[in-house]
N, C-alpha and C positions, 0 to 999 in steps of 0.2 A: 554610178550610185556613191553619193558620200562613205569611205569608211567612220564609224562611230567610233573614234577611240575613247570616251570619257563620259558619255553619256546618252540614253536611251531616248534622247528627245533630235528627231528628225528633221531636217531641212530638205526638203525636195529641190531635185537639181534639175534647170532644164539644159540638156544638151542636145544642140542642134547642129548635125555636121553639116553646117552652111560658110563659105568663105566670102571674108568682108566686100565689099563693093570697092570699086576704085579710089574712091575716097579716102580709104585706110591705106592704100597702100600712096598715093599718092602723099599722106599728111608726114609717112616720113621715107618717101622716094627710096626703100629698100628692096623691095620684091627685084627686081628688075637686074640687082647689083650682084655680081656673083658672091659666096657666101668668105670666099679668102682674101674678097677686095678692099681697101682700106674705107670704114665707113667716116662718115662725115659725123662734126661733133654731135655728143650723145643728146636725144632732146632731153629739154627741161620735162618734159609729161611724160610717161611711162605711157599709161592709160587712160582713156578717157571714160567715166562713169557716168551711166544712165539709170535712172530709177523711175518707179512710180510704185502705185498702191502696192500692187504684188510682185514685182521683178525687179533684180537689180543685173545690169548687164556692164560689160566691160568691153572698150574699142581697145587694142594696142596701137600702140603709137611708134614701135621699132616692131625688128625683125626678131624673129623667135621661134625658138623647135619645140616649146609645148612650157605649158606654162600651169603652176601648183596652185592653186586656191583654198587659202585655209581661213575658217571663220571660227571665232569664238562668241561666245555667249553667255548666258545666267545658266546658275548650278554646272560650272565647271565643262559648258560644251563646249566640244574643239569638232571639225568637222573640217575634212580633207579630198581635194579630188583633182584629179589633172586633166588637164585639156590640151588635146596634141594641136599643132598649127591646123590655124583655119578654123576650129571650131568655135562656135560662135560661146565666149564664155558667162556663162547668165546663171545666177538663182533666183527661186519662185518659193514664196513664203508657203503658199497652198496651194497645192493645185492638185489634191486630191489623193498623191499616187502615197505619200505617206502623210504623220501629223504635223498639222501645219505649226508652223513659228512660232512658240510661246511670247509675249510682250518682253521689252527688255531691250538693254542695249548692247549692239554687238561689233565686233570689230573685224575687218577683214584685212587680207594680204594675199596679193601679187605677187611670186616672183618668178621670171620667167627666164628659162634656159637659153642662152644666146644660140644663133641661127650658128654654126661651122661648120667650115666644109672640109674634105676630109685633111687639108694639108695643116689647118691647126689642128686638126686633133691629133696628127703623128705626130708635130712639136709639142702640145700637151702630154702626151703618151711618154715622148724623151725627156721632158721635163722632170715629169714624175720617177721615172727609172735612174735619171742621171740625181734627183735632188738640184738642179742646176736652175733656180727660181728668177734669175734672168732671163731664160728665153720665155717666161710669164709676161716680163716686163716691155720683153721688145715686143711680142705681140699685142700688148696694150699699146705702145705707141707708134705702131705700126696702124692702128684703128682695126687689128683683124680679132680684139676682145674687150670686153667694154672696161674700160677703166672702175667702174664698183658695181654692185650688185644693179640687175634689173629690177629694182623691188617697189612695187607700191602697197599704200596701205590707206585705210581709212576706216572709218563706222556710219553706223546706220541704226534706226531705234524702230520695231515694231510698238506699235500703240493700236489695238484694238483688233490685231490680227493683219494688219496693214501697217505697209512701211511709211514713216512718218520721209515726206520731200521740203526741202527747203523754200521756202515762200519769201520773194522778194521784201524787204523791208526798205525802207526811204529813209535817206539818210538826213542828219541834223545839221547843220554848220552852223555855228556860232563865230561870235568875233573874236580876232586873236587879240592878243594879248602880251606887249614885247616890253619886259625890263630888258635895262640896259647896264644894270649890278646886277651882284648877290641878292637872293630872296631867301630870308630867312623867318622859321615859322618857329617859335621858340613854343610850341606846343602840338597838341596833334595836326596833321593836315591827313584833307580828303580831298578824291578827285574822282572825278565822274561825274555824270547827268545826275545821277539818285541823290549825290549827298547833299544835306539838308540842314538849314540853320537849328541851330541847336544839335548837332549830331552827338552821339554818344560811343565816346573814343572806346572807353573801357581800359585798357593796356593797350592799346594800338598807338603805333606812333605815324604812322602814312597808310592809308587805307583808299584803296581802287573798289568805285561802287558805282559799276553800271553793269549794262547785259557784255558787255564786250567790254575782257580784259586783259588786257597785252601790254610790254613793256619793251619798247625798242631802244637797240643798240646799233645808233646809225652811223657806222666812223667813216667822217669825213675827210681823210687823211687823203693828199690829192698828189703825192709821187707815191710811186709803185713799191719804192724801197719801204715803204711802212705798212704793216698790218692796215688791211682794207676790208674784213670781214665783217660782216652786219651780222647782229643777232637778236633775239626776241624771247621774252619769257611771255608762255600767253599759259591762259587761263579758259578752257572749255574752247571748243567748238562755237562759232559765231552763227552756224546754219540751226534750222528747226531741225531737229529728228540726232542732230547731233552729241557728241560724247564731251564727259565730263572729267577734267583732267587739268595737271600740270606740265607741261613741258617746257624744254629749253630747246629752240631752233636756229641752226644755222639758216638764217635768213639769207644770206647770199646763192646757198646753194639749193633752198629751197625746202629742205626736209628737215623734219625732228628728230635730233639725237638723241635725247632723252626724254622720260614722257612718266609721268607717274597718275593713275588711273584713279579716280572714285573711288571707294569701298572696296580697295586695296587691302589685304591684312594686315593685322598692327603689325610692325617692325619687319616690313617687306623689304626692306635695305637700310641696312645700319650701319651707322663705320663710328666705331669708340673713340676714347683719344689716345689706345694706342697705336689706332690705323688699323685695327682687326676690324672684317667687315664682316656682318651677318644677315643671314636672309631668312627672314622668318624668326629673329631670336635678337633681342637687345642687350646680350650678353654672349657678346662672340668671344672664346678660349682660345681660337688661334688664327691664322692670319684670312681664310675663309671658311665661315662656318653656317651651315645649311640647319636647319632643322624645321622638322613638319612631323604629323602626325602617323602618317603611314610612307615609306620608303623612298625615304630625300635623294632625288634624284639629278645629276647634272647629262643635260642631250646635247651632244656632239654631232653637227647636224651639216654635212657638204651636201649644199642645195641646188647644184648643177651650174649656177648662174653665172660662174668663173670656167667653165666650158668643162670640167671637169664628171666625171660619173658622178650621179647622187648616191650617198651613204652615209645614214643617220645608226651613231652608238648610243650608248644607255650607261653611263656610269653610276648605282646605285648601290642600296643596301637597306637591308630591315631583318627581323631577328632571325631569318631564315639563311642570310648568309650575305657576303657583299661580292658584287659581279657585274658582269660587261656584259650586255645585251646586245646582239646584231637586229635592232629595229628593222631594217630592212630585210633581213630574211627571216622571217616567221619570228622574230623576236627570241633568237635562238641565244642561250646562255653560254659563250664557247669560252669563258674565265667564270669563275665561282668561287669564295673562300668560304666556309662554313664557320661560324660563331666558334668561341674555343680550340682552333687549332694551335696546335703546338708551338711553342717560341723556335722562330725561325726554322719552318716547315719547310719553307723555299727559300735560299739564299743564295740571290746572283752575287759571286764576289768576281772580283778584278780576277782570277785563278780558273771561272767557270763558276758551273748552277753545283751547288749544294744540297739537297734534297733528305732533310733532318726526320725523315716519317716513311714509312712503308708507300715504297713508288708501286704504282697500278696501271699499268697499262689496259682500254680495255680492248678485251679480245674475244667479246663474247657473239657465241657465233649466228645469234640474230641479227650480229651487224653486220656480217659477212657476205661473200658473194664469193661466184666461181670459183669453189673450190676443190684442188686438183692434187690429188697425190702428188709425194715427190721420193724422185729416186735416189733414196738414202746413201747407195753405195758412189751414183753419181757426184750426190754432195759429199763424200767423204773425198772425192779424188779432186775437184773441186780447192777445195778447204788444205789436201796435202800438197798442192799447189799453189797458191797463192800467196804471196809475201806478205810475213808479217815482221812488223819492226819494230823497235824502241823510238820514241821520237818526241820533240815537245813543240809546243803552239808556238810561234811566230811570236806572236804578243802577249803570251805570259810572262810577266814581271817576277814570275820566280823561278822559271826555268825547270817546272817539274817534267818528270819523264815517264810517258805513258808506251803503253805496248799494246798494239793493234794492227788491222790491215790499213791503207787510205781507203778512202770511197772511193777514191777514182780504181783501185782495183779489186775491189770487193766490188763494185756494179759489174766488171766486166766478167769476174766469173760467176755472180748469179744475176744480174739484170734487174735487181731490186730496186725500191723506192722511187720518188721523185725526180732525183736524179744522180749522177757521179759526184758529188762536193757534201753530203750528208751519209747519215750509216743510223737508219731508224733500228732502237735499242730492239724492238721485236725480231726486226728481221736477222740481228748479228744472235738472239739467241733461238732463232728458226734455224739460222744454218748450223748452229752447236749441237742442236737437238737431233737434226735431222742428219749430221757427221759423226755424232753417237752412237744414232741409230745402223747408221753402215759400217763404223767399227765393230757396232756388237755383232751384226749379222757376220761379219769375218771371222770375231769371234767362236759363234756356236758354230761354225762351217766348220773351224780350227778344232774345237771340241769332239764333234763329229768325227772327223777323221781320226786325231789322237784315240779317240776311243776303237774305235775300227780296227786301226794299229795295235791297239792293247789287246784287243780279243781274239787279232791275227796268231798275236804270239802267244799268247794266251795257247791257242789251239794246235800251234806249232809246238809249246814247250810238252802239250801232253802227248803230242807225237813221240816227240823224242823223247818223254820219259817211260813208253809202251814200248818203243824200240829198246832202251836202255834194259829197261827190264827183261827183254826177252832176249836180249845179249846175255843180261845175266847167268838168267835160265838155262841160256845155253851153253855158257862158259861154265856151269854147275853141273852140266851133262857129263861136258868132255872132263871136269876136274874127275868126276866119280868114273866115265872110262880110261882114266890114265890110271889113277890108283888101282883099278882093276885089272892092267894091264902089268903094271907093275906086281904087284902081289903074284898074277899066276907066270912072271919070270922068276921071281923069286921060288917057286913051288918046284920048279922045273931044274932052277939050277940045281936044288936039295936032291933031287931025285937020284941026280947023277951022281 
């Protein structure tokens, strides 16, 4: 089923897991070749479209691993579906499974992911990791990657619940008129089979008037050292059920590079005299100014056509905040700024990151798992053993001095974090708290020991005091006996 992104209108999709017959394989002669083998010149035709009143299907003419079909239409309809390799790529406007497609003009786009072997994928991964994009260019030169995205696009029209298909039209030929000198018209000129005598030009100087309107720039330079490319300005499709638009076409390459569809909003693209570009506004005030009534958004979509994994990001803003949305992974808002945030709340300087507001790291128990109690004594011992130094960052122009452990020593001591090159603030704080708890346990044990020792001293002092009192009492008794003895001796001496 298609994923409905901006419309409740449904489009039924016929997805049949049928492999295409030998004709498809022979057309590109791609299937038998190894994915990492150099390919022949890329075909001019990416896919052949076939339509009847109810169904459109596409026959790929290239080797591919998957394809994403996107269809846009009336009422901001946007439908997207991915087809695996070998599946029939088709849509049906009314098969009864969903609401039928309404009348109107529809555009389609097919974006094919190339069929790559393990060797090529490994080379792409190495290029992304090292940042050396010359690897990608070498793969293209070797024919292992397409030189340009494998993209095909077009349009169709639904009228009365049926797809309008093209009908053959008879071509009319007229006798040519050749002028061997300049032709100068001092007034207006009309070109085309529908121009009439007495044409009312208004303010038009040149008018093209018939049912097929194109201006072709056919460069006939004979030398390869001169520019040779042909171009065409085209107004509308010539086929029945085709689209209404104005386009610039690279005729040599056979693709439209710039196109404006009929019905586009006012000032969809506006360049002012200062070179500022407006999207949806005729008064751009900066280099690129996007204006809309609800959440202006920039989409960054890596679509897989160059071999890298598909990924989509949205950069957007509205009254609730500025945010970066991971559209590929459940539209998670991985970065967000609320309106009214303090000036320079987050400041990335040449000397480091400065946070000029309260810093809050999420530590919600509901966002945690595998909670295990920590041995605080062990944490204290590890902290005591871990080297702590003063140091400066190698690339800090200010040469500021910092204090703390290295990530390698911290990881060796506690085995925390994703790697041994970074220290998460929550981990550092957690280790400090655990060490404090361990130190507190030791202090409490010391206090208990001191208290017990004090109590023992008090008991001993009481015992000694009692003994001292006893000795003093004995001394008193001895003093009294001595005094009695002395008096007895004195009395006996007097009797003599």
